VEXMIBA-843816 format. One record per residue (C-alpha): x, y, z; residue in three letters. Coordinates in Angstrom, 1 decimal, padded with zeros to 4 digits. Layout:
BEGIN
REC      xx      yy      zz  banu
REC       X       Y       Z   ALA
...
//
This chain:
BEGIN
REC      xx      yy      zz  banu
REC  -008.4  -017.6  -002.3   MET
REC  -005.8  -018.5   000.9   GLY
REC  -003.2  -015.8  -001.6   ARG
REC  -006.0  -013.3  -001.9   LEU
REC  -006.4  -013.2   002.4   PHE
REC  -002.4  -013.7   002.9   THR
REC  -001.6  -010.5   000.6   VAL
REC  -004.9  -008.4   002.4   THR
REC  -003.4  -009.0   005.8   VAL
REC   000.5  -008.6   004.6   LEU
REC  -000.8  -005.1   003.1   ASN
REC  -002.5  -004.1   006.2   ALA
REC   000.1  -005.0   008.3   LEU
REC   002.6  -002.8   006.3   ALA
REC  -000.1   000.1   006.2   LEU
REC  -000.3   000.1   009.7   TRP
REC   003.5   000.0   010.2   LEU
REC   004.0   003.1   007.5   THR
REC   001.5   004.9   009.1   SER
REC   003.4   004.6   012.3   GLU
REC   006.4   005.7   010.7   PHE
REC   005.5   008.7   009.1   LEU
REC   003.4   011.8   009.8   ALA
REC   002.7   012.5   006.3   VAL
REC   001.0   009.2   005.9   PHE
REC  -002.0   008.6   007.9   THR
REC  -005.2   006.5   008.2   VAL
REC  -008.5   007.6   009.3   VAL
REC  -010.6   004.7   010.5   PRO
REC  -014.3   003.6   009.7   PHE
REC  -016.7   004.7   012.2   ALA
REC  -017.1   002.1   014.8   GLY
REC  -015.7   000.9   018.3   GLU
REC  -011.9   001.3   018.4   ALA
REC  -010.0  -001.1   017.8   PRO
REC  -012.2  -002.8   015.9   TYR
REC  -012.8   000.0   013.4   ASN
REC  -009.3   000.3   013.0   SER
REC  -008.3  -003.1   012.4   ILE
REC  -011.5  -003.5   009.9   PHE
REC  -010.2  -000.2   008.2   SER
REC  -006.7  -001.7   007.5   PHE
REC  -007.8  -005.0   006.2   LEU
REC  -009.8  -003.2   003.7   LEU
REC  -007.6  -000.6   002.9   LEU
REC  -004.7  -003.8   002.3   GLY
REC  -007.5  -005.4   000.3   LEU
REC  -008.1  -002.6  -001.8   PHE
REC  -004.2  -002.0  -002.0   LEU
REC  -003.9  -005.8  -003.4   GLY
REC  -006.6  -005.2  -005.8   ILE
REC  -005.1  -001.8  -007.1   ILE
REC  -001.4  -003.6  -007.7   ASN
REC  -002.9  -006.6  -009.2   ALA
REC  -005.2  -004.8  -011.6   ILE
REC  -003.8  -001.4  -012.3   LEU
REC  -000.3  -001.5  -011.9   MET
REC   000.9  -003.9  -014.2   PRO
REC  -001.0  -001.3  -017.1   ILE
REC   001.2   001.2  -015.5   VAL
REC   004.6  -000.8  -015.3   LYS
REC   004.1  -001.9  -019.1   ILE
REC   003.1   001.6  -020.0   ALA
REC   006.2   003.5  -018.4   THR
REC   008.4   000.4  -018.9   LEU
REC   011.2   002.9  -020.8   PRO
REC   010.9   005.1  -017.7   LEU
REC   012.2   002.3  -015.4   TYR
REC   015.0   001.5  -018.0   ILE
REC   016.2   004.9  -018.3   VAL
REC   015.9   005.6  -014.3   THR
REC   017.6   002.2  -014.0   LEU
REC   014.2   000.9  -012.1   GLY
REC   013.9   004.0  -009.5   LEU
REC   011.2   004.7  -011.6   TRP
REC   009.7   002.0  -009.1   ALA
REC   009.2   004.6  -006.5   LEU
REC   007.1   006.9  -008.7   VAL
REC   004.4   004.1  -009.6   VAL
REC   004.1   003.3  -006.2   ASN
REC   003.6   006.6  -005.2   GLY
REC   000.8   006.4  -007.7   ILE
REC  -000.8   003.0  -006.3   SER
REC  -000.6   004.9  -003.1   LEU
REC  -002.5   008.2  -004.8   TRP
REC  -005.0   006.0  -006.2   ILE
REC  -005.6   004.3  -002.9   LEU
REC  -006.2   008.0  -001.8   ARG
REC  -009.0   008.7  -004.2   LEU
REC  -010.7   006.2  -003.3   ILE
REC  -010.4   006.8   000.5   SER
REC  -011.4   009.9  -000.2   ASP
REC  -014.6   008.9  -002.2   ALA
REC  -015.8   006.9   000.6   ILE
REC  -014.7   009.6   003.2   GLY
REC  -012.2   007.3   005.5   TRP
REC  -008.5   005.6   004.7   GLY
REC  -005.4   007.2   003.5   VAL
REC  -004.6   010.2   003.9   ARG
REC  -001.5   011.7   001.8   VAL
REC  -000.6   015.6   002.0   GLU
REC   001.3   015.8  -001.4   ASN
REC   001.7   013.5  -004.2   PHE
REC   005.3   014.0  -005.4   TRP
REC   007.1   014.2  -001.9   TRP
REC   004.8   012.2   000.9   ASP
REC   003.0   009.8  -001.8   ALA
REC   006.6   009.0  -002.7   VAL
REC   008.2   008.8   000.3   TRP
REC   005.1   006.6   001.8   ALA
REC   005.9   004.4  -001.1   ALA
REC   009.6   003.7   000.0   LEU
REC   008.3   003.3   003.5   VAL
REC   005.7   001.2   002.4   LEU
REC   007.9  -001.3   000.2   ALA
REC   010.8  -001.7   002.7   LEU
REC   008.1  -002.6   005.3   VAL
REC   006.2  -004.8   003.2   ASN
REC   009.4  -006.5   002.3   TRP
REC   010.1  -007.0   005.7   PHE
REC   006.9  -008.5   006.9   VAL
REC   006.8  -010.3   003.7   SER
REC   009.9  -012.1   004.3   ALA
REC   009.3  -012.7   007.9   ILE
REC   006.3  -014.0   006.7   ALA
REC   008.3  -016.5   004.7   SER
REC   010.1  -017.3   007.3   ALA
REC   007.3  -018.6   009.0   LEU
REC   006.3  -020.9   005.9   GLY
REC   003.5  -018.4   004.7   VAL
REC   003.3  -018.5   001.1   LYS
REC   002.2  -014.7  -000.5   ALA
REC   003.3  -015.5  -003.9   LYS
//
């Protein structure tokens, strides 16, 4: 249970920083009082992203393994864009959350920034002694 909480918080922090860096990647907060609605929104989106990455992405990665080999790993950007696109579909279904305009450019670009920010946040957390894996 501790790992799920850690991954959720790190994903939420990475989503928040990515939404601050990129104009094409925005988050519409849950209805309620500010700043609690934004915090709740990012934490719930972090949980959703963690679930997507834990359940769906291994299947997508195995199914597209030849593309990883052919592109020497650059296909991972597209796969991460797919995870953000799935998060966007979930957000559209519930009426709030992630907004990404175009899949190809915006979602893949946001996935690159999110991966870099998540790496940075995870490195800081690891230096502080917080284990996510």
